[in-house]
N, C-alpha and C positions, 0 to 999 in steps of 0.2 A: 638594688637590694641592700648593698653594703651600707649605704647612707641610712636607710630605714632601720636596719638592725642596730646601727650606732645610736639612733634616737631611742629605740626601744630599750637598748642596753643601759642608756643613761637614766631612763625612768625606772628600770628594774633595779638598778643600783640604789636609787633613792628609796625604793620599797624595802630592799634588803637592809638598808641602814635605818629603817623606820623613820624616814623623813616625812612620810605621808601615812595617815591612818587608813585611807582608802583611795581608790583611784578607778576611773573608767577611761580607757583609752580606745577611741574609735578610729579606725582606718578605713578609708574608702578606696576600693580597687576599681579602676575604670578600664573597661574593655578587656577584662581579664578572663581567660578561659578557666573552666572548672579544674582542669589539671594544674594550671599555674596557681590557682587559688589554694589547692591542696598542698602544693609545695610550700607556699608562703605560710599556711597554717601550721605546717610542721616545724617552721623555723622561729615562730614567735610564741611568746608565753600564752597560756590559756586565758589570762586576764585581758588580752587584747581582743577587741570585738571587731571582726572584719565584716564590712558591707561591700556589696558589689553593684555595679551598674554596667549595662551592656555598652553604653556609648561614653564618649569623652565629654565631661562637663567643664564649664568655665570654673576658674578658681573660686569665685563667690558661690556659685551654684553647688559646687562640691562641699564647701564648708556648710552651707545651709542644709544640705541633705544630712550631714552628720549631726548638725544642731537639732534638726527635726527629730532624729532618732533619740538623741539625748533627752530632749524635753518631753518626749512621749514615754520615757522610762518611768515605771511606777516608783522606782527608788530615787527619782530626781530630788536633789537636795538644794533648795534655793539659797542656802547660806554658803555653799561651796564656791570654788572659783573655777573658771573655764579658761583654758589656753588654746591657742591655734597654731601648733607647731607644724612647720613645713617638714616634709619627709627627709630633707637634707640638713636639718638642724639638730642640735643636741643641747642638753642642760648641764651646766657646770655643777660639780659636786656641791651640795648644800643649797643650790638655788631654789629647788622646789620646796624644800623645808622652810626656807626663809620667806618665800612668797606665801605659803600656807599660814605661817605665823602672822604675817601682816593682816591677812583676811580674818584670822581667828581672833586676834587681839584688838582689831579695829573694826567693830561691827558695822560702822557707818561707811567704811571704805567700799567704793564701788568699782573703781578702775585703777589698775597699777600698770605702768609701762616701763620698759627699760630699752636697752639697745641690744643689737646682736652683732657678732663679729667672730673672727677666727680664734680669738684668745679670751674666752669668757671666764669670769670669776664671780663668785658670790660674796667676795670680801666686802663690797660696799652695799650689799643688800639691806643691811640693818639701818643704813642711813637714808632710807626712803624719805622724800620730802614732798610737801604739797605742791602740786603741779599747776602751772598756768595752762591756758589753752595751747599756746605755742609750744610749751615744753612737752605737752602730751602729744601734739601733732608731730613734733620733730622726732619723737621716739616711738611713734605709733605704727611700726611695721608689724604685720600680723603675727609673726613668730614670737614677738616680744610683748604682746598684749595679754593681760590677765584681767578677767572681768567677773564680778560677782554673778553667780548663776541666775539669781532673780532678775538682775538687770538684763542679762542675755535674753531671757524669756520676754521681757518687755520691749526690747529693741526690734525684735522681728527678724534678726539675721542680717546678712550682708546684702548690699544693693547689687542686683545681678546685671546692672548695666555697666558696671565698672570692674576692671581687673583682667587678668589673662584669659583670653578666649572670648572677650566681649568687644563691643564696638569702641570702647574707650579703654585703652591699655592702662593698667594700674589704677590706683586711687581708691580701691574698695576698703583698704585699711584706714586711709585718711578719712573717708566718709563715715566709717563705723566709729572711729575714735571721736570725731566731731560730734556725732549724735549721742554717743555714750557720755561724753563730757557734759553735754547739755542736760541729759536726764540725771546724771550723777549729782548735779547741783553743787559742784565744787569738791565733792568727796573723791578726789583723784590724787594719786601720788606717782612720783617717778623715782626710779632707782638710778643714781649716778653709776657710771661704768657700764659694763656689758655682762648681762646675766646669761644670755642665750648664745650658744655656739652656732656659727654659720660661716660659710665661705665669705671672704671680703666682697663687698658690693662692687660691681664693675661700674666705672664712671659713665660708660655709655648708657647704662640703664636709667640714669637720671633723665636723659632726653626721651628715652623710650616710654617711660611711665609718666612723663610730665603732664600730658593732656588729661589723664584720669584724675590725678591729684588736683589739678587746676579746676576741673569741673566740679569735683567734690567740694572744694573750698568756695567756689562761686555759688553753689547751691545753698550753702549755709551762711553766706556772708551777711544776711539780714538779721541773724540771730543776736549779734552783739557787736560792740565796738572792737573787741578782741578778734572776732571772726573777720571783720573788715580789714583789720591790720594784717591778719594771717593771709588773706587773699592778696593784698597789695604786696606783701613780702614774696608770695609765690610768683606774682607777675614780674617782680623785679628779678627773681632768680632765673626766670625764663630769659629775660634780657641779658643777664650775665652769661647764661649758657650760649646764647647767640654770639656775644662778644668774644667768648673763649673758643668759638668754633666747635662747640660740642653739640650744637643744634643749629639747623639752618633757619634763616629768617622765615622761609615758607612754612617750616614745621611749627614755628612759634605762632605765626598768624593763624595757621590751621587749628592749633590747640586753643587759641583764644575764641575762634569761631565755634568750634565744637563744644567748648565749655558753655558759651552763651546759649547755644541751641539746646543743650541737654540739662542745664541747671534747673529749669522748671520741673522736669520729670523727676530729677533726683531729689527734689524737695518732698515728693510724695513718700509715704511709708514704703519700705522695701518689700513688704508682703504683697503690695499691689502689682509688683513686677516679677514675682517668683516664677522661675521656669524649670525648677528641678523636677526630675522624674522620680518615681518611687524606687527605693533601693532596698 
């Protein structure tokens, strides 16, 4: 709960400083009792919208449930931007204001990505640059993805075969960014440095989430020469992880096999494999 309150506090600070004109923050509570929900409601501001589901959803299914709620809102603004903060991340002072400014002053901008880490700063936000596919993928962790709302509606959400709680660990953010980059037709930017606060990534997680990212890149490898290069780079990274004893050879071979098996399914629109329940 402390992590969540830190995230909400960083957003509330942006509102107090008038960094944002308006905001809708949706939080999904999973397997939460009515008593616990009441406790949480008492600790968060009124502008936070709480949703509940009786069971535990995978990470992409949970994000899709919140996106469905957002897109169904009568006040949905297609020109706004959408972020996907984890409950244990936070925004550095000035970050949300700078992101909003990029989307407001660059009406063609569709996707903006950054990095996350323990020492975020908005100092480099003004120097956003046009991103190549590889630059977008390298910075495309969910917590540091910001997408034009109209594009979110077009993309159909996250693929529910990838990510925590699915058959392929990780990769939902990689697949989402890959697809968003394609639809954005090059109107993509990246911010040097780190905009979003989050605990430092554990090296072991590279191996844990490798198979999902590999499957996502394999699914879209036919879309362009840059996509094929991204896939070859990912395959090489897997070999490097094996050589560095951060992933076993059997894990690597299993990841290659699962990626080949699942790539055809991942090429389909994510709406074809939606598994979210009503919330």
